[in-house]
C-alpha positions as CSV (number, residue, x, y, z in Angstrom):
1,X,83.5,21.6,-149.0
2,X,83.9,17.8,-150.0
3,X,84.6,17.0,-146.2
4,X,81.3,18.6,-145.4
5,X,79.1,16.7,-147.7
6,X,76.9,13.8,-147.3
7,X,76.1,11.6,-150.2
8,X,73.4,9.3,-150.9
9,X,75.0,5.8,-151.8
10,X,73.9,2.2,-152.3
11,X,73.4,0.3,-149.1
12,X,75.5,-2.6,-150.6
13,X,78.6,-0.4,-150.5
14,X,78.7,-0.8,-146.6
15,X,80.1,-4.2,-147.1
16,X,83.0,-3.0,-149.0
17,X,86.1,-3.1,-146.7
18,X,87.4,0.4,-145.8
19,X,85.0,2.2,-148.2
20,X,81.9,0.9,-146.7
21,X,83.2,1.5,-143.1
22,X,84.1,5.0,-144.0
23,X,80.5,5.8,-145.4
24,X,78.9,4.4,-142.4
25,X,81.2,6.3,-139.9
26,X,80.9,9.5,-141.7
27,X,77.1,9.2,-141.6
28,X,76.4,8.8,-145.3
29,X,72.8,7.9,-146.2
30,X,72.8,4.4,-147.5
31,X,69.9,3.6,-149.7
32,X,68.3,0.1,-150.7
33,X,65.7,1.3,-153.2
34,X,63.1,-0.4,-151.0
35,X,61.1,2.5,-149.9
36,X,59.8,1.0,-146.5
37,X,63.5,0.4,-145.4
38,X,64.8,3.7,-147.2
39,X,62.1,5.8,-145.3
40,X,63.8,4.6,-142.0
41,X,67.2,5.6,-143.1
42,X,66.0,8.9,-144.5
43,X,64.5,9.8,-141.0
44,X,67.9,9.0,-139.6
45,X,69.8,11.2,-142.2
46,X,67.2,14.1,-141.6
47,X,68.1,14.3,-138.0
48,X,71.5,15.4,-139.2
49,X,70.9,18.7,-140.6
50,X,68.1,19.4,-138.1
51,X,70.5,18.7,-135.0
52,X,73.8,19.5,-136.5
53,X,74.8,16.2,-137.8
54,X,75.4,14.2,-134.7
55,X,78.7,12.2,-135.7
56,X,80.3,15.6,-136.7
57,X,79.3,17.3,-133.4
58,X,80.7,14.5,-131.4
59,X,83.9,14.6,-133.4
60,X,84.4,18.5,-132.7
61,X,83.3,18.1,-129.1
62,X,86.6,16.2,-128.6
63,X,88.6,19.1,-129.9
64,X,89.6,21.7,-127.3
65,X,87.6,24.9,-127.7
66,X,85.1,23.4,-130.4
67,X,82.4,22.3,-128.3
68,X,79.9,24.7,-130.0
69,X,81.2,24.4,-133.5
70,X,78.6,24.5,-136.2
71,X,79.1,24.3,-139.8
72,X,77.1,24.0,-143.2
73,X,76.8,20.5,-144.6
74,X,75.6,19.9,-148.1
75,X,73.5,16.7,-148.8
76,X,74.1,15.4,-152.3
77,X,71.5,13.5,-154.1
78,X,72.0,11.8,-157.7
79,X,68.3,11.6,-158.7
80,X,68.7,9.2,-161.7
81,X,70.0,6.7,-159.1
82,X,72.2,4.8,-161.4
83,X,74.8,4.9,-164.2
84,X,73.7,6.1,-167.7
85,X,74.0,3.3,-170.1
86,X,72.5,2.6,-173.7
87,X,70.3,-0.2,-172.3
88,X,69.2,1.9,-169.3
89,X,68.4,4.8,-171.6
90,X,66.3,2.6,-174.0
91,X,64.4,1.4,-170.8
92,X,63.8,4.9,-170.0
93,X,62.6,5.8,-173.3
94,X,60.0,2.9,-173.2
95,X,58.9,3.8,-169.7
96,X,58.4,7.5,-170.7
97,X,56.3,6.5,-173.7
98,X,54.3,4.1,-171.6
99,X,53.6,6.8,-168.9
100,X,53.2,9.8,-171.2
101,X,56.3,11.5,-170.0
102,X,58.7,13.6,-171.9
103,X,61.8,11.6,-173.1
104,X,64.9,13.3,-171.6
105,X,68.0,14.0,-173.7
106,X,71.2,12.7,-172.5
107,X,70.0,11.6,-169.1
108,X,67.7,9.0,-167.5
109,X,64.4,10.0,-166.0
110,X,64.8,11.3,-162.4
111,X,63.3,9.3,-159.6
112,X,61.3,11.8,-157.7
113,X,60.2,9.9,-154.4
114,X,63.5,10.5,-152.6
115,X,63.7,14.0,-153.7
116,X,60.1,14.8,-152.6
117,X,60.9,13.2,-149.0
118,X,64.1,15.0,-148.6
119,X,62.7,18.5,-149.5
120,X,59.6,17.9,-147.3
121,X,61.7,17.2,-144.4
122,X,64.5,19.7,-144.8
123,X,62.2,22.7,-145.7
124,X,61.0,22.5,-142.1
125,X,63.4,24.3,-139.9
126,X,66.7,22.6,-141.0
127,X,70.1,24.3,-141.5
128,X,69.7,23.6,-145.4
129,X,68.8,26.9,-147.1
130,X,69.2,26.2,-150.8
131,X,69.0,23.5,-153.4
132,X,71.8,23.6,-156.0
133,X,71.1,21.9,-159.4
134,X,74.4,20.9,-161.1
135,X,74.7,19.8,-164.5
136,X,78.0,18.3,-165.7
137,X,79.2,17.9,-169.2
138,X,82.6,16.7,-170.5
139,X,84.0,15.8,-173.8
140,X,87.3,14.4,-175.6
141,X,88.0,16.3,-178.7
142,X,84.6,16.2,-180.5
143,X,83.4,13.2,-178.8
144,X,80.6,14.5,-176.3
145,X,80.4,12.6,-172.9
146,X,83.6,10.5,-173.5
147,X,85.3,10.2,-170.2
148,X,88.8,9.2,-169.7
149,X,89.6,5.8,-168.3
150,X,91.0,5.2,-165.1
151,X,94.6,4.6,-166.4
152,X,94.3,7.8,-168.4
153,X,93.3,9.7,-165.4
154,X,96.4,8.4,-163.5
155,X,98.8,8.4,-166.5
156,X,98.2,11.7,-168.3
157,X,99.6,14.8,-166.4
158,X,97.3,17.3,-168.2
159,X,94.0,16.0,-169.2
160,X,92.8,19.5,-170.2
161,X,94.9,19.3,-173.4
162,X,92.3,17.7,-175.4
163,X,89.6,17.3,-173.0
164,X,86.8,19.7,-171.8
165,X,84.9,19.7,-168.6
166,X,81.9,22.1,-167.7
167,X,79.8,22.4,-164.6
168,X,76.6,24.5,-164.7
169,X,75.1,25.5,-161.5
170,X,71.8,27.0,-160.5
171,X,70.6,27.8,-157.0
172,X,67.1,27.6,-155.7
173,X,66.1,29.0,-152.1
174,X,64.6,26.0,-150.4
175,X,61.9,28.6,-149.2
176,X,60.7,28.4,-152.9
177,X,59.5,24.8,-152.0
178,X,57.3,25.9,-149.2
179,X,53.7,24.8,-149.7
180,X,54.3,22.6,-152.8
181,X,52.6,19.3,-152.8
182,X,54.4,15.9,-153.4
183,X,53.1,16.2,-157.1
184,X,54.3,19.7,-157.5
185,X,57.7,18.9,-156.0
186,X,58.0,15.8,-158.4
187,X,57.2,18.1,-161.3
188,X,59.6,20.7,-160.3
189,X,62.4,18.0,-160.5
190,X,61.1,16.5,-163.7
191,X,61.4,20.1,-165.1
192,X,65.0,20.4,-164.0
193,X,65.9,17.2,-165.8
194,X,64.2,18.4,-169.1
195,X,66.1,21.8,-168.6
196,X,69.4,19.7,-168.2
197,X,68.6,17.9,-171.5
198,X,68.1,21.0,-173.3
199,X,71.4,22.5,-172.0
200,X,73.3,19.4,-172.9
201,X,71.7,19.2,-176.3
202,X,73.0,22.7,-176.8
203,X,76.5,21.9,-175.6
204,X,76.7,18.8,-177.8
205,X,75.6,20.9,-180.9
206,X,78.0,23.5,-180.1
207,X,80.9,21.1,-179.9
208,X,79.9,19.5,-183.1
209,X,80.0,22.9,-184.8
210,X,83.6,23.5,-183.4
211,X,82.8,26.1,-180.9
212,X,84.3,26.2,-177.5
213,X,82.1,26.3,-174.1
214,X,83.8,29.4,-172.7
215,X,80.9,31.5,-173.5
216,X,78.6,29.5,-171.5
217,X,77.2,31.0,-168.2
218,X,78.8,29.2,-165.2
219,X,81.7,27.9,-167.1
220,X,84.1,26.0,-164.8
């Protein structure tokens, strides 16, 4: 699955040796957050699922008997566009209050412009058939959203002894997006983020009450 995914990544990463070269060679969409530039990049990216991801097709054409191979590719977008930090959350709260938006819980507010552009293109005769909404939660003991350090990840053979990890997945047919305006698509994404906040709040309260997450739908 991971080998068949494309991720939106920061354009600056292309200058990182080896990592950046790999992102470019694999056809990852590299975003600058400048819409005029990003729109050109998105046009390049959208030609992939519409024509079979040219870089992948050229690779398989070099393999005997695989000239006509087609396979499903996932396009992964992190709509918050940046890491969650206390300062960034404070800025999110201030922005929401100034723009009469609902303040999210445990998340930043999603950036809708890229999502809207992506759905508008990919709902028009592409190989993409569905949108998967993933909500990820983790905890260390009773501490919600406490991740292991890099050293702990490498040094501890069994992180699951006192850590929990949960992925909640919802699937939406991309046909459901047909006919929706830009504003409606934006609201759809915003509603998903409010739902994420409610899910994460419920999981946090469940953790504080001493309950496991095993009963949750979609437990991983």
